[in-house]
N, C-alpha and C positions, 0 to 999 in steps of 0.2 A: 640770720647766721651766715647765709651765702653772701650777702652784701659786705659783711664784716670781713669774710675771708677775701673778697675781691678787693676791698680797700687795703688789707694787709699785702696782698700779692703785688698790687700796683705800688705801694709805698716802699716795700722792701725788695722789689725786683724791676719792675718795669721802669720806674722813673729814675732810680739811681744808676741802672745798667745801660740805659739807652743813650743815644739813638741807636736803633737796631737796623742791621743791614739788610734783613729779610725775614720772612715768616719762619724759615727753618732755624734761624738763630733764637727767635722767641720759644719756639717749641721745644728745642734742647734745653734752653734755660728754664722753662717751666717744668720740664721733667726733673731737673736737678733741684729745683726750688721745692716741689711737692715732696721730694725724698728728703730733703733737708727739714722740711716743715714738719713731716711725720716722724722722723726717726732722730732728729738732733735738737730741734728748736723746743726749748723749755716753755710749757704752757702752765699758767697759774690757775686757771679756771676749770680744769679738768677734774681735779680731785677735791672732795669737800675739805675745807679747813685750809690752813696755810700748807703750801708745798707746791712744788713744780715737777712735772713730768713731761714726757712726749706721748703723743697719742698713740704710737706703736707700742710703747712699754705698758700704758693704761689698759689697751686692749689685751696684750699678753697677760697681764695680771688678771683681768676680768675672766677670760677663759680658763684660767688655772683654777678658779674657785669651784668648789663641788656644786653640782646641780641639785638644787632643793627638791625633795621629793614630797608628795602629799602625805599626810599623816595616815600611818597604817599601811602604806604601799611599801612593797618589797623593793628596794633600790637595786637588788642584784639581777632583776629580769628585764 
């Protein structure tokens, strides 16, 4: 999975936006890329079935779901 992300990062940011003037330029562009990747880039492999969402939206929806309790356990305590 990490190699897949690194490939996307290079293909979507490093190669098309270069040549770079210095490390600071790459660092700032990387911060912007990660924000875009998590909040605006639609991903098709996150949710089961057809559909696209962002990682941030998927995580938000995940934590909105009620936490399952064990059978017979009081969920108010």
